[in-house]
Each structure stands twice: as C-alpha cells, then as structure tokens.
DRENVEXTOR-364066 format. One record per residue (C-alpha): x, y, z; residue number from 1. Coordinates in nm, 4 decimals. Example, Ala and Ser with C-alpha at 12.3 -4.5 7.8 and 13.67 -1.06 7.14 Angstrom:
<rs>
<xx->1.2300; yy->-0.4500; zz->0.7800; i->1> $
<xx->1.3670; yy->-0.1060; zz->0.7140; i->2> $
</rs>
This chain:
<rs>
<xx->9.6015; yy->31.4620; zz->21.8898; i->1> $
<xx->9.6643; yy->31.5895; zz->22.2055; i->2> $
<xx->10.0444; yy->31.5938; zz->22.1842; i->3> $
<xx->10.0208; yy->31.7742; zz->21.8589; i->4> $
<xx->10.0095; yy->32.1669; zz->21.8632; i->5> $
<xx->10.0082; yy->32.4708; zz->21.6311; i->6> $
<xx->10.3795; yy->32.4864; zz->21.6479; i->7> $
<xx->10.4319; yy->32.1036; zz->21.5881; i->8> $
<xx->10.2187; yy->32.1413; zz->21.2417; i->9> $
<xx->10.4003; yy->32.4786; zz->21.1709; i->10> $
<xx->10.7505; yy->32.3086; zz->21.2390; i->11> $
<xx->10.7019; yy->32.0290; zz->21.0146; i->12> $
<xx->10.5827; yy->32.2448; zz->20.7080; i->13> $
<xx->10.8859; yy->32.4946; zz->20.7444; i->14> $
<xx->11.1488; yy->32.1961; zz->20.8020; i->15> $
<xx->10.9793; yy->32.0482; zz->20.4672; i->16> $
<xx->11.0026; yy->32.3834; zz->20.2734; i->17> $
<xx->11.3907; yy->32.3847; zz->20.3250; i->18> $
<xx->11.4393; yy->32.1555; zz->20.0128; i->19> $
<xx->11.2121; yy->32.3158; zz->19.7520; i->20> $
<xx->11.3077; yy->32.0689; zz->19.4888; i->21> $
<xx->11.0779; yy->31.8100; zz->19.6670; i->22> $
<xx->10.8727; yy->32.0373; zz->19.8912; i->23> $
<xx->10.5652; yy->32.0804; zz->19.6352; i->24> $
<xx->10.5757; yy->31.7156; zz->19.5488; i->25> $
<xx->10.5524; yy->31.6073; zz->19.9327; i->26> $
<xx->10.3079; yy->31.8985; zz->20.0094; i->27> $
<xx->10.0842; yy->31.7698; zz->19.7052; i->28> $
<xx->10.0754; yy->31.4330; zz->19.7983; i->29> $
<xx->10.0141; yy->31.4919; zz->20.1686; i->30> $
<xx->9.7498; yy->31.7499; zz->20.1291; i->31> $
<xx->9.5631; yy->31.5396; zz->19.8951; i->32> $
<xx->9.5743; yy->31.2616; zz->20.1394; i->33> $
<xx->9.4600; yy->31.4527; zz->20.4513; i->34> $
<xx->9.2078; yy->31.6553; zz->20.2561; i->35> $
<xx->9.0689; yy->31.4818; zz->19.9457; i->36> $
<xx->8.7632; yy->31.7109; zz->19.9131; i->37> $
<xx->8.9926; yy->32.0471; zz->20.0059; i->38> $
<xx->9.2994; yy->31.9861; zz->19.7873; i->39> $
<xx->9.3260; yy->32.0166; zz->19.4146; i->40> $
<xx->9.6868; yy->31.9260; zz->19.2498; i->41> $
<xx->9.7463; yy->31.9393; zz->18.8702; i->42> $
<xx->10.0741; yy->31.7996; zz->18.7350; i->43> $
<xx->10.2128; yy->31.8485; zz->18.4062; i->44> $
<xx->10.4873; yy->31.7817; zz->18.1779; i->45> $
<xx->10.7205; yy->31.4729; zz->18.1848; i->46> $
<xx->10.6523; yy->31.1596; zz->17.9465; i->47> $
<xx->10.2932; yy->31.0115; zz->17.8962; i->48> $
<xx->10.4366; yy->30.6629; zz->17.9782; i->49> $
<xx->10.6966; yy->30.7357; zz->18.2177; i->50> $
<xx->10.6887; yy->30.5691; zz->18.5531; i->51> $
<xx->10.7901; yy->30.8513; zz->18.7758; i->52> $
<xx->10.5204; yy->31.1221; zz->18.8688; i->53> $
<xx->10.4875; yy->31.4246; zz->18.6564; i->54> $
<xx->10.5936; yy->31.7341; zz->18.8439; i->55> $
<xx->10.3270; yy->31.9440; zz->19.0269; i->56> $
<xx->10.2483; yy->32.2768; zz->18.8728; i->57> $
<xx->9.9512; yy->32.3863; zz->19.0574; i->58> $
<xx->9.7939; yy->32.3173; zz->19.4164; i->59> $
<xx->9.4906; yy->32.4798; zz->19.5460; i->60> $
<xx->9.3566; yy->32.4193; zz->19.9214; i->61> $
<xx->9.0271; yy->32.5201; zz->20.0197; i->62> $
<xx->8.9661; yy->32.5580; zz->20.4140; i->63> $
<xx->8.6697; yy->32.7267; zz->20.5538; i->64> $
<xx->8.6994; yy->33.0786; zz->20.3778; i->65> $
<xx->9.0294; yy->33.0637; zz->20.2472; i->66> $
<xx->9.1811; yy->32.9461; zz->19.9221; i->67> $
<xx->9.5769; yy->32.8747; zz->19.9156; i->68> $
<xx->9.7298; yy->32.8633; zz->19.5798; i->69> $
<xx->10.0722; yy->32.7766; zz->19.4918; i->70> $
<xx->10.1142; yy->32.7869; zz->19.1063; i->71> $
<xx->10.4336; yy->32.7312; zz->18.9077; i->72> $
<xx->10.4789; yy->33.0130; zz->18.6641; i->73> $
<xx->10.7840; yy->33.1275; zz->18.4981; i->74> $
<xx->11.0404; yy->32.8951; zz->18.6322; i->75> $
<xx->10.9308; yy->32.9157; zz->19.0081; i->76> $
<xx->10.6102; yy->32.8794; zz->19.2162; i->77> $
<xx->10.3847; yy->33.1826; zz->19.3018; i->78> $
<xx->10.1834; yy->33.1921; zz->19.6113; i->79> $
<xx->9.8351; yy->33.3403; zz->19.6608; i->80> $
<xx->9.5841; yy->33.3676; zz->19.9482; i->81> $
<xx->9.2311; yy->33.4441; zz->19.8829; i->82> $
<xx->8.9389; yy->33.5368; zz->20.1212; i->83> $
<xx->8.6440; yy->33.3613; zz->19.9806; i->84> $
<xx->8.2844; yy->33.4253; zz->20.0630; i->85> $
<xx->7.9876; yy->33.2091; zz->19.9040; i->86> $
<xx->8.2430; yy->33.0865; zz->19.6287; i->87> $
<xx->8.3432; yy->33.4375; zz->19.5078; i->88> $
<xx->8.7124; yy->33.5327; zz->19.5918; i->89> $
<xx->8.6658; yy->33.8949; zz->19.7561; i->90> $
<xx->9.0365; yy->33.9519; zz->19.8018; i->91> $
<xx->9.3306; yy->33.7482; zz->19.6629; i->92> $
<xx->9.6905; yy->33.8667; zz->19.7617; i->93> $
<xx->10.0385; yy->33.7308; zz->19.6623; i->94> $
<xx->10.2495; yy->33.6072; zz->19.9347; i->95> $
<xx->10.5820; yy->33.4782; zz->20.0033; i->96> $
<xx->10.6245; yy->33.1079; zz->20.0785; i->97> $
<xx->10.6905; yy->33.1872; zz->20.4630; i->98> $
<xx->10.3586; yy->33.3901; zz->20.4891; i->99> $
<xx->10.1705; yy->33.1254; zz->20.2901; i->100> $
<xx->10.2784; yy->32.8319; zz->20.4716; i->101> $
<xx->10.2159; yy->33.0098; zz->20.8123; i->102> $
<xx->9.8699; yy->33.1110; zz->20.7035; i->103> $
<xx->9.8028; yy->32.7403; zz->20.5577; i->104> $
<xx->9.9354; yy->32.6089; zz->20.8798; i->105> $
<xx->9.6916; yy->32.8409; zz->21.0805; i->106> $
<xx->9.3759; yy->32.7260; zz->20.8436; i->107> $
<xx->9.4616; yy->32.3544; zz->20.9130; i->108> $
<xx->9.4959; yy->32.3761; zz->21.2606; i->109> $
<xx->9.1709; yy->32.5353; zz->21.2869; i->110> $
<xx->9.0315; yy->32.2741; zz->21.0377; i->111> $
<xx->9.1569; yy->32.0154; zz->21.2648; i->112> $
<xx->8.9823; yy->32.1567; zz->21.5921; i->113> $
<xx->8.6525; yy->32.1353; zz->21.3941; i->114> $
<xx->8.6132; yy->31.7554; zz->21.4133; i->115> $
<xx->8.7699; yy->31.4516; zz->21.5049; i->116> $
<xx->8.8005; yy->31.3323; zz->21.1196; i->117> $
<xx->8.9864; yy->31.6404; zz->21.0514; i->118> $
<xx->9.2214; yy->31.5786; zz->21.3353; i->119> $
<xx->9.3127; yy->31.2247; zz->21.2081; i->120> $
<xx->9.3642; yy->31.3643; zz->20.8746; i->121> $
<xx->9.5883; yy->31.6198; zz->21.0114; i->122> $
<xx->9.7776; yy->31.3617; zz->21.1869; i->123> $
<xx->9.8190; yy->31.1698; zz->20.8872; i->124> $
<xx->9.9327; yy->31.5050; zz->20.7362; i->125> $
<xx->10.2117; yy->31.4939; zz->21.0012; i->126> $
<xx->10.3580; yy->31.1479; zz->20.9531; i->127> $
</rs>
C-alpha cells in the first residue's frame, strides 16, 4: 500500500466516473467487494430470469461518521452526504458527483489508514 496515495485513489475514481453508463455498476461492485459491511447496493428492474445484472438504483456507503448515498431518481443519479452521530443523520446535503467522489475518496483513504485489512480492501478496490 506504500505505493498508493490519496491522489492515486482520487484519480482512479475520477477516471471511472467519465463513463457514467457503467460507473455506478463498477462502483457498486468494487465497494461491495472492498467494504462488505460498509456498502449496500440495491438493484431493480430488468427481467427476473435475465442473466445480466439488474441495474443499480441505490448505493449507500457508511464510513466512520459519514454516509454517502447515490440514488437513481427521475432518470438520473442524485448524490447525498450525511453527517452521522450515533446512528442519526444530523445533516444531509445534496452533492454534485465531483464533490461526492472527492469526499468519498477522502473517507476511503482515512478508513484505509486505520488498519491493515482496510488497506488491503482499498488495494482490491483500485485493481
């Protein structure tokens, strides 16, 4: 993990966000693999017996005292960042994708600094 930096993580997320048609799918898959206890993804639509994955409609990531939410509504994704204390959201703000990604990246980086297992999960997230 010594070769990784906050800028590496931020760059990887920004690069992935350029193709929004697949961005949420990739982000959802990577977050659930890297943070099995901290990421929740809801999928909806498609056909029940279809082999392809159903599209992502909601992503929630909880790290420390923040919750990051991306929700498909009215034909596009809406992003929110919530400050959480003892399980209660004290302040929830809408965010543009760039700000949402920046703050999510910062929270992921801080989480990765906390433990070896978190660093390993972040490395897997970037691969």
